[in-house]
N, C-alpha and C positions, 0 to 999 in steps of 0.2 A: 603618614609616610610609611611605606612598606619596607621592612627590613629584608635585606638579601643575605642569605646564608652562604658564605664562601667556605670552601674547604681550605685547609692550610696550604695545600699544593697550589690551588688557584690563586691564592693571595700572594704566595712567593713568586709565581709565574708573572703576575701583574706587576709586582715590584721590579722584577728583572726587566720587563719590557720598558718600564719607566726609566730605569737606570740606563738602558741601552739608548733610548731616545735622548736622554740628557747628555750622554757621552758623545753621541753624534753631533748634537748641537754645539758642544764645547769644541769639537774638532773643526766644525765649520766656521765657528767664530774665531778660531785660532787664539786660544787663551794666552799665548805668549805675547800678544800685542800689548803695547803700553800706550797710554795717552800722555802726551808731552805738552807742556806749555810752550809758548813761542820761544822764550829764553832757553829752555831746555833743548829745543830742536836746534837752535843756532849753536849751542855749545856742543851738542852731540854730532852735528853734521856741519863741520866748518866750511864745507863747499857751498853752503847756502848763505845768502845774505838776507837781512830783514826785508829789503826791497824785493829781492827775488822771490822770497816766500810769499809776501803779500801779493805780488803779481801773479804767482801760480794759483793762489786762492781766487783772485779776481777772474782769472781765465778758467776757473773750475777744473784745474789740473790736479789740485790737492783738495780733498774735502776737509772741512773744518767744523769743529763743534764749538759753538759760541755759548758761553755761560757768563752773563753779565758783560764785563769789559774784557774778560779773558778768552783767549782762543786756545783750543786743545786740538792736537793733531795725533792721529794714529801713526805709530812708528812704522807699521807696514806700508801705509800709504806714502810716507816720506821716502822709504827705501825704494818702492816701486817707481816713484817719480824720478828719483836719481838714476835708476837703471834705465828708464825710458829716455833720459837725456844723453845717453852715450852715443857718440858718433864715431864710425870707423873711417879712418883716413888711409888712402892707398899710399904706397911708398913714393910714388911720383909727386904727390902733393906735399910730402914731408921735406923734400929736398928743395932748398931755396934756389932761385934762378942763378944767383951769383956762384954758388958752390957747384952747381950742375955743370957749368962750362969752364971751370978752372982746370 
């Protein structure tokens, strides 16, 4: 095996490149995301029911990580799912027919 002689400057430059790649990877992976168990998801997001969560997983709307009998969910995936469920309603649809003609 042949030894390569690096100067100190080259070595520091290579370390800097490795650190930059690591930093970019951490930003892409969004290191603030947390993995939550099913119970934790239901506690943190009361808008979701266990049935609704299971149905979203079956329909591939929410990715799940299975580890034995436990399911883990990425908090960012849950938040994106909830954001995608929003529906805008126009003012005409909000007023019931009885109130409209009184």
